[in-house]
Structure formats: structure tokens, C-alpha cells
N, C-alpha and C positions, 0 to 999 in steps of 0.2 A: 577762268570764268568768262573772259571776253571771247575766247574761242568757242566755248559752249554756247554762248548767246548767238554767235555768228552761225553755228550749226543748228540753231533752234532747239537746243537742249537746255531749256530754262530751269528745270528742276536740278540738273547737274550744276548749272551755273550758280544757283543759289547755294547748294551744298558746298561748292568750292569757295565761295565768298565767305560763308560762315566758318568753314574750316580755317581759312586764312586769318580771320579775325581772332578765333580762339587760339590758334597756334602762336600767332604773333603777340597776342596778349600774354600768353604764358612766357614767351621769350622776354618780354619787357619786365614782367614781375620777377623773373629769375636772373635778370642782368645785374651785374655788379655796378654798372655805370648807367646813368640816365642821360640819354641823348634826345634832343628836340626832334631829330629825324625819326625816332621811333614813333612818337606821337603823330608826326606829320603823316607817316604811312598808315597808321590806324585811322586817322581822320580821312585819308583818301579812300580807304575801304568803306568807311561809313558814308562818304559822299557817293560812291558807286551804289551802295545799297539804296540810298534815298533817290538817286537819279534813275536807276535801271529797273527797280523792282517796285511792285505795288505795296501799299501799306497792308501788312498782314495782321491777322489775329493769331495769337499763339496759344498753345495749351500749356497748362501747368498743373501738376498734381501735388497733393500734400498727403502725408500719412505718417504712421508710426513705423520707424525702421526697427525691425525685429532682429535682423542679422546683417552684419556688414563686416568687411575686413579691409586691411591696408593692401594696396596693389604692390607695394614694395616687398613687404615681409610676410604677407598673408596672415598676420596676427589679427585678432579681433580689433575692430576700430576702437581707438582709445587706449589700447594696451601696449602701444609702441610710441617711439619718439618721432616718427616721421610726420611731416606736416603736409596736409593736403595742398596741392598746387605748387609744391616745391620740387625741384629736380634733384635726383639722387643718381649720380653717375650716368646722366643722360636719360633717365627714366622719370617721367612725371608721376608724382604720388597722387593717387586718387582713392576715393572711398568706394569700394565695390559693394553695392547693396544686393544681397541675395534673397532677402525676405522683407516684405513691407506690407503693412495693412493700410490699404487705400482709405483715406478719410474724405478727400474732396478733389474735385476736378474743376478747373477754372479756365476761362478765356481771359488772356491778359495782353497788354500792349507791349510791355517790356519784360520779356521772359529771361530766365536764367539760361535757357537753352533755345537758341533760335532755330534749331533743327525741328523743334516741336511746333510746327506751323499747321494751320488749317490748309489742306491741300486742295479741296474741292468744295463746291456748294451744289445743291440740287434745287432746281427751280422748274416748276411745271413738269416734273418727271424727267428733266434733262440734267445730267451731271456736267458741271462746268469746272474746268481747271482754273484755279485762282491765278496762276502765273500767266497763262496765255489767253484766258477768257474763251477758250475753245471747248467745244463739246467733247466729253470723254466717251468714246464708244467702247462698249464692253466686249 
């Protein structure tokens, strides 16, 4: 992340920070032992977020999930004993949604997924990058 910032790659820096938060959070949730250093590291990542990046508005969607399956066994969600967010032989169990009926779209401050951020704004016909506050040229 810090190398990305130095190279003026702000979007990549944000993605790397969020990926680190998600991956380390998964490590902590799946750890058999609880260490204070785990949370110190997550707190340091949050401090980087607050210090180096602007306050974002994020997007969130809600809807009816019509089809989904387990990432471990590919069975229909709920038809297996795997638990979302747990590791199975090094693989993280997730719910893969393949069909959803969209019901709502919201702007939120505390999203479930920090990758879903507002990327740009348009003002007086000029598109501005939220991270750099620079004009985006087409």
C-alpha cells in the first residue's frame, strides 16, 4: 500500500489496504489463539485508512437471493455443514451468489465491503477522482 502511494497509484493502494484488512480479519477469526498483536495490527491498518485516505461514501445493495452455493462443496447454500467465513484445509468458505433480485441500493458510511466505494464525482461537467481530487480525462 505504501509503495502504491509513493508511486501515485492511489486506487491500488486502497485495494491493497482493504485486502489486508479482510485477509487479516479472516486469519484472526480462524485462529485457535487470540493474541493482542493481532488486534494491534488491525488497528494499525485502520489508522492508515483514517490518516491516508479521505472519508468515502460506499455503496450497498440489498435483494432476494434466488440461487447460491457453497464455495467448498458447491452444494446449494444451506444444504451442507460448511460455515461461511471458516477455513477448510486452507480454503475460506464463502457463499457464492449466482442469482439475485435487486431490491435496493444505498449509500452507506460503514459497508460490509469497502471495495464498493464511490470512485468519482462529476461537477460542472468535470469528472473528479475521489482519491486524488484530480480531473479524470476520458
